[in-house]
C-alpha positions in Angstrom: 31.3 -3.7 38.6 28.8 -4.8 41.2 25.3 -6.1 40.2 22.6 -3.5 41.0 19.7 -5.8 40.5 17.0 -5.2 43.1 18.6 -1.9 44.3 16.5 1.2 44.6 17.6 4.8 44.3 16.2 8.2 43.4 17.0 9.4 39.9 16.0 12.4 37.8 14.8 11.4 34.4 16.0 13.0 31.1 15.1 12.4 27.5 13.1 9.4 26.2 15.1 6.7 24.5 14.1 4.3 21.7 12.3 1.4 23.4 9.9 3.1 25.9 12.1 4.3 28.6 13.7 7.6 29.8 17.4 8.0 30.4 18.8 8.8 33.9 22.2 8.7 35.5 23.2 7.2 38.9 26.8 7.0 40.2 28.3 7.4 36.7 26.1 4.8 35.0 23.3 5.3 32.6 19.9 3.9 33.8 17.1 3.1 31.3 13.9 3.7 33.3 10.5 2.6 32.3 7.2 4.0 33.6 8.6 7.5 34.0 8.5 10.8 32.1 11.2 13.4 31.3 11.9 15.7 34.2 10.4 13.5 36.8 12.2 12.5 40.0 11.5 8.8 40.6 12.4 5.9 42.9 14.0 3.4 40.4 14.3 -0.3 41.1 16.9 -2.0 39.0 15.4 -4.9 37.1 18.3 -6.0 34.8 22.0 -5.4 35.1 24.6 -7.2 32.9 27.5 -5.4 34.3 27.9 -2.9 31.4 27.8 0.9 31.4 24.1 0.8 31.8 21.4 -1.0 33.6 17.5 -1.2 33.3 15.0 -0.2 35.9 11.3 0.5 36.7 10.0 3.7 38.3 8.3 2.2 41.3 7.4 5.5 42.9 6.9 9.0 41.4 8.4 11.5 43.8 8.0 14.6 41.6 5.5 13.9 38.8 5.4 15.6 35.4 2.4 17.7 34.6 1.8 15.3 31.7 1.2 12.4 34.0 -2.3 10.9 34.2 -3.7 7.8 35.9 -2.5 4.8 33.9 -5.1 3.5 31.5 -3.6 0.0 31.3 -3.6 -2.0 34.5 -1.4 -4.8 33.0 1.7 -2.8 32.0 3.0 -1.1 35.2 6.3 -1.9 37.0 6.9 -5.7 36.8 4.0 -6.1 34.4 3.6 -6.6 30.7 5.3 -4.6 27.9 2.1 -3.7 26.2 1.4 0.0 27.1 4.7 1.8 27.7 3.1 5.3 27.9 -0.4 4.7 29.2 0.4 7.0 32.2 0.9 10.0 29.9 -1.6 12.3 28.2 -2.0 11.3 24.5 -0.3 14.6 23.5 2.6 13.9 25.7 2.9 10.3 24.3 3.1 11.7 20.8 5.7 14.2 21.8 7.8 11.5 23.3 7.7 9.4 20.1 8.4 12.6 18.0 11.6 13.2 20.1 12.8 9.5 19.6 12.1 9.6 15.9 14.0 13.0 15.5 16.9 11.6 17.5 17.2 8.5 15.5 17.1 10.5 12.2 19.7 12.8 13.5 22.0 10.1 14.8 21.6 7.4 12.1 20.7 9.4 9.0 22.2 12.8 9.6 18.8 14.4 9.1 17.8 17.3 11.3 14.0 17.5 11.2 11.2 18.6 13.4 8.8 15.7 13.8 5.1 15.7 14.5 3.5 12.4 15.4 -0.1 12.5 14.1 -3.1 10.3 15.1 -4.2 7.8 12.5 -6.8 9.4 10.3 -10.2 9.2 12.1 -8.7 8.8 15.5 -9.7 11.4 18.1 -6.7 13.4 19.5 -7.2 11.7 22.9 -7.3 8.1 21.7 -5.7 5.7 24.2 -7.4 2.3 23.5 -9.9 0.5 21.3 -7.8 0.5 18.2 -6.2 -2.9 17.9 -8.0 -5.5 15.7 -5.2 -8.1 15.9 -4.1 -9.6 19.2 -1.7 -12.4 19.8 -1.9 -14.1 23.3 0.0 -16.8 25.0 -1.5 -19.6 27.2 0.1 -20.5 30.5 0.6 -24.0 32.0 -2.9 -23.8 33.5 -4.6 -23.0 30.2 -5.2 -19.4 31.0 -4.7 -16.8 28.2 -2.5 -13.8 28.9 0.5 -11.8 27.8 4.2 -12.1 28.4 5.7 -10.2 31.3 8.2 -7.6 29.9 11.5 -9.1 28.8 10.3 -12.5 30.2 8.7 -15.8 29.0 6.5 -15.6 32.2 2.8 -15.3 31.4 0.4 -12.7 33.0 -3.1 -14.1 32.8 -4.7 -10.6 32.7 -6.5 -9.4 29.6 -7.5 -5.9 30.8 -5.1 -4.0 28.4 -7.3 -1.4 26.6 -5.7 -1.8 23.3 -8.1 -4.3 21.6 -11.3 -3.1 19.9 -14.5 -3.6 21.8 -15.6 -7.3 21.8 -12.3 -8.7 20.6 -11.5 -10.5 23.8 -15.0 -11.1 25.1 -15.1 -14.5 26.9 -11.5 -15.4 26.2 -10.5 -15.2 29.9 -13.5 -17.3 30.8 -12.4 -20.5 29.3 -9.2 -22.7 29.4 -7.0 -23.2 26.3 -4.3 -25.7 25.4 -1.4 -25.0 27.9 1.6 -23.6 26.0 -0.4 -22.6 22.9 -0.7 -19.2 21.4 -4.0 -17.6 20.4 -4.5 -15.3 17.5 -7.6 -13.1 17.8 -8.8 -11.0 14.9 -11.9 -8.8 14.5 -12.3 -8.3 10.8 -13.9 -5.6 8.6 -17.3 -7.3 8.7 -17.2 -7.3 12.6 -16.7 -11.1 12.7 -14.3 -12.3 15.4 -11.9 -15.2 14.6 -9.8 -17.1 17.1 -7.1 -19.5 16.0 -5.2 -21.6 18.5 -1.6 -22.5 17.6 -0.3 -25.8 19.0 2.4 -25.5 21.7 5.8 -24.9 20.2 7.2 -28.0 22.0 4.7 -30.1 20.1 5.9 -28.7 16.8 9.5 -29.3 17.9 8.9 -32.9 18.8 7.2 -33.5 15.4 10.6 -33.2 13.7 9.4 -30.5 11.3 12.1 -28.5 9.7 12.6 -24.9 11.2 10.9 -22.2 9.3 12.8 -19.6 7.5 12.9 -16.4 9.6 10.8 -13.7 7.9 10.7 -10.8 10.3 8.0 -9.5 12.7 5.9 -7.6 10.2 4.8 -8.7 6.8 4.5 -12.1 5.3 4.3 -14.5 8.3 3.1 -17.7 6.9 1.3 -20.6 8.6 0.1 -24.2 8.3 -3.4 -24.2 7.1 -5.7 -23.8 10.0 -8.1 -26.6 11.0 -11.4 -26.6 12.8 -10.6 -28.1 16.1 -13.6 -30.5 16.2 -13.5 -31.8 12.6 -9.8 -31.3 11.6 -11.0 -29.9 8.3 -8.5 -27.4 6.8 -9.5 -23.7 6.7 -8.2 -21.2 4.3 -5.3 -21.7 1.9 -4.6 -25.4 1.2 -2.0 -24.9 -1.5 0.9 -26.0 0.6 2.6 -26.0 3.9 2.9 -22.6 5.3 4.9 -21.6 8.4 4.5 -19.4 11.5 6.8 -17.4 13.6 5.4 -17.4 17.1 5.7 -14.5 19.6 7.8 -16.6 22.0 11.5 -15.9 22.1 12.3 -19.6 22.3 13.9 -20.9 19.1 11.5 -24.0 19.2 8.7 -21.6 18.2 10.2 -21.2 14.7 8.9 -24.6 13.8 5.7 -25.1 11.9 2.7 -25.2 14.2 -0.7 -26.9 13.9 -3.6 -24.4 14.0 -7.2 -24.9 15.1 -10.0 -22.5 14.4 -11.9 -21.9 17.7 -14.2 -19.0 16.6 -15.2 -17.6 13.2 -13.9 -19.2 10.1 -10.3 -18.4 10.3 -10.6 -16.3 7.2 -10.8 -12.6 7.9 -12.4 -10.0 5.5 -11.0 -6.5 5.3 -11.6 -3.4 3.1 -9.4 -0.7 1.8 -10.4 2.0 -0.7 -13.5 0.1 -1.5 -11.6 -3.2 -2.3 -12.3 -6.4 -0.4 -9.6 -8.8 0.8 -10.0 -12.2 2.4 -7.0 -13.7 4.0 -5.9 -16.0 6.9 -6.6 -14.7 10.4 -3.0 -15.5 11.2 -1.7 -13.6 8.1 -0.4 -10.1 8.3 -2.7 -7.1 8.4 -2.2 -3.8 10.1 -3.1 -3.9 13.8 -4.7 -0.5 14.0 -8.2 -0.5 12.5 -7.6 2.6 10.4 -3.9 2.1 9.4 -4.2 0.3 6.1 -6.6 2.9 4.7 -4.5 5.7 6.1 -1.2 4.5 4.5 -2.9 3.5 1.3 -4.3 7.1 0.9 -0.9 8.6 1.6 0.8 6.3 -1.0 -1.7 7.3 -3.5 -1.1 10.9 -2.9 2.7 10.6 -2.9 3.3 8.1 -5.8 2.9 10.7 -8.6 1.7 7.8 -10.8 -0.3 8.6 -13.9 -2.0 6.3 -16.4 0.6 4.2 -18.1 3.1 4.5 -15.2 4.8 1.7 -13.4 5.5 0.7 -9.8 6.9 -1.8 -7.4 5.3 -2.8 -4.0 7.9 -4.6 -2.1 7.0 -6.7 1.0 3.5 -6.5 -0.5 1.6 -8.9 1.7 -1.8 -9.2 0.1 -1.2 -6.3 -2.2 -3.0 -3.4 -0.6 -0.5 -0.9 -1.8 -0.1 -2.6 -5.2 -3.8 -2.4 -5.8 -3.8 1.4 -5.2 -0.9 1.8 -7.6 -2.5 -0.3 -10.2 -5.7 1.8 -10.0 -3.6 4.9 -10.7 -1.6 3.4 -13.6 -4.6 1.9 -15.3 -4.4 -1.0 -17.8 -1.7 0.7 -19.8 0.6 0.6 -16.8 2.4 -2.2 -14.9 2.7 -2.8 -11.2 4.6 -5.7 -9.5 4.1 -6.7 -5.9 6.8 -9.0 -4.2 6.2 -10.9 -1.1 7.8 -14.2 0.2 4.6 -15.6 1.8 2.8 -17.6 -0.9 -0.5 -17.7 0.9 -0.5 -13.9 1.1 0.3 -13.7 -2.6 -2.5 -16.2 -3.4 -5.0 -14.2 -1.4 -3.9 -10.9 -3.0 -4.3 -12.4 -6.5 -7.9 -13.1 -5.7 -8.5 -9.6 -4.5 -6.8 -8.1 -7.4 -8.2 -10.3 -10.2 -9.8 -7.2 -11.8 -6.5 -5.6 -12.3 -4.5 -8.0 -14.6 -1.7 -5.4 -15.1 -0.9 -5.9 -11.4 1.4 -8.9 -10.8 2.0 -10.3 -7.4 5.1 -12.5 -7.1 5.9 -15.0 -4.3 9.6 -14.4 -4.1 12.1 -13.1 -1.5 12.4 -9.3 -2.0 16.1 -9.1 -1.8 16.6 -11.7 -4.5 13.9 -10.4 -6.9 14.9 -6.8 -6.6 18.6 -7.7 -7.2 17.6 -9.4 -10.4 15.0 -7.0 -11.7 15.8 -5.3 -15.0 13.0 -2.8 -15.2 13.0 0.9 -14.1 9.8 1.7 -12.2 8.5 5.2 -11.7 7.9 4.6 -8.0 8.8 1.9 -5.4 6.9 1.3 -2.2 8.5 -0.6 0.6 6.9 -1.7 3.9 9.6 -4.0 5.3 9.6 -6.0 8.5 10.5 -4.3 11.8 14.3 -4.8 11.1 14.1 -2.7 8.0 15.0 -3.3 4.4 18.8 -3.2 4.8 21.7 -2.5 2.6 21.1 -5.1 -0.1 17.5 -4.3 -0.7 18.0 -0.5 -0.6 21.0 -0.8 -3.0 18.8 -2.9 -5.4 16.0 -0.3 -5.2 18.3 2.7 -5.8 20.2 0.9 -8.6 16.7 0.5 -10.4 16.7 4.4 -10.4 12.9 5.0 -9.6 11.8 8.6 -9.7 10.2 8.3 -6.3 10.5 5.9 -3.3 7.9 5.6 -0.5 9.4 3.9 2.5 7.3 2.7 5.6 8.9 1.6 8.9 7.6 0.8 12.3 11.0 1.0 14.1 12.6 4.4 14.2 16.1 3.1 14.3 15.7 0.7 11.3 13.8 3.4 9.4 16.6 5.9 10.0 19.2 3.5 9.0 17.4 2.8 5.7 16.8 6.5 5.1 20.5 7.1 5.5 21.2 4.5 2.8 18.8 6.3 0.4 20.4 9.6 1.0 23.9 8.2 0.5 22.7 6.9 -2.9 21.7 10.4 -4.0 18.0 10.6 -3.1 16.5 13.5 -1.3 14.1 13.4 1.6 11.0 15.2 0.2 8.3 14.4 2.8 8.2 12.6 6.1 5.2 11.9 8.3 4.9 9.9 11.5 1.7 8.3 12.8 0.6 7.2 16.2 -0.6 3.8 14.9 0.1 2.2 18.3 -1.4 4.5 21.0 -0.2 4.2 24.6 2.9 2.3 23.4 6.3 3.5 22.4 5.9 2.3 18.8 5.3 4.7 15.9 4.9 4.3 12.1 7.1 6.5 9.8 6.6 7.1 6.2 9.1 8.9 4.0 9.0 10.1 0.4 12.3 10.3 -1.4 13.1 11.6 -4.8 16.0 12.5 -7.1 
């Protein structure tokens, strides 16, 4: 089979696929085309061809546009650009319809569930939201010291920070100065409106230091870090109870090593609020990217848990215990709630935030090990696993515990559907399912399922 890279041809686009593309066909092969919409006739340029039954392409010219097409709101993510805003050229309603189609297809194919899906804006978002929602941004620094983002499916850095996702003020001045070449930047605007910028030392520096590789933890909850230090004084900032580790955004294996951190703005300790409770955690620790997501999911879990005073619950992959806190408030002091999270700094920060709820216990353990050895039967289990999902072992441990209800959260439709199928195979019933547009203008979507016996 010949290599089509660089070739251009016209193709009519079909349904959207999981990953931010639409599916087309050309000369008997499947073509995954980005930057197009269903029904459009586009001129596609092949960007990747590994000789299989499919190849990848960009829509470089729109010959017959969809009525859902609008001028792109992100100048960084077009053909040949970054992977940040897959759908910024579609109306917000069309974006949500695309995501709903993908979720429904993954549920049908991987879980055997036929269900009509509606993707909702996060509570408080206007229906036409496209930007200004992200409070957490991770940037990379090129060899000249300029902050930017990775080109799609590449390690090349695009030094252009005009993506509309960040909340107002998050990136002010970041493009005006030079940073350590090869470093990463974590920018967080917290619940008090304070901006924190933490620079992570280049991965190659960590590799040369001879530090042991970190244990992979997934892309969502529980990423650990070395204690951040002020660049000028070297004074540690944040948790100092032990060495913590970081998984950098770079795809290179060297970035799995521990990385030195320097606080460049703020304190390196962000403050956040959910349901009237205050949390303080490392700027490089996990928190929902969308400014309203943590509150939205917490409210939904409180509504779906069915917990009454004296009840019991588990919060798995608990991070700093946002959901555990909500469950604990429902059970009261006669109840019992356990949160399990492998990142010790997150558990330590959560323990401080939940010190008025002594019946809520946060444990620093790997979820799969703890759940397998647990002997209690909770009334409800809440899981918010990494993007790869919970998987067979964790789902089996949860269903073996025989909770009355399970609330499962997932930011990857395929992993979410696979986990959902495992619950169904174990005898649980899908009672409720909601999908949220927690990442406007991108192909990402957050799904939440309620399962019961």
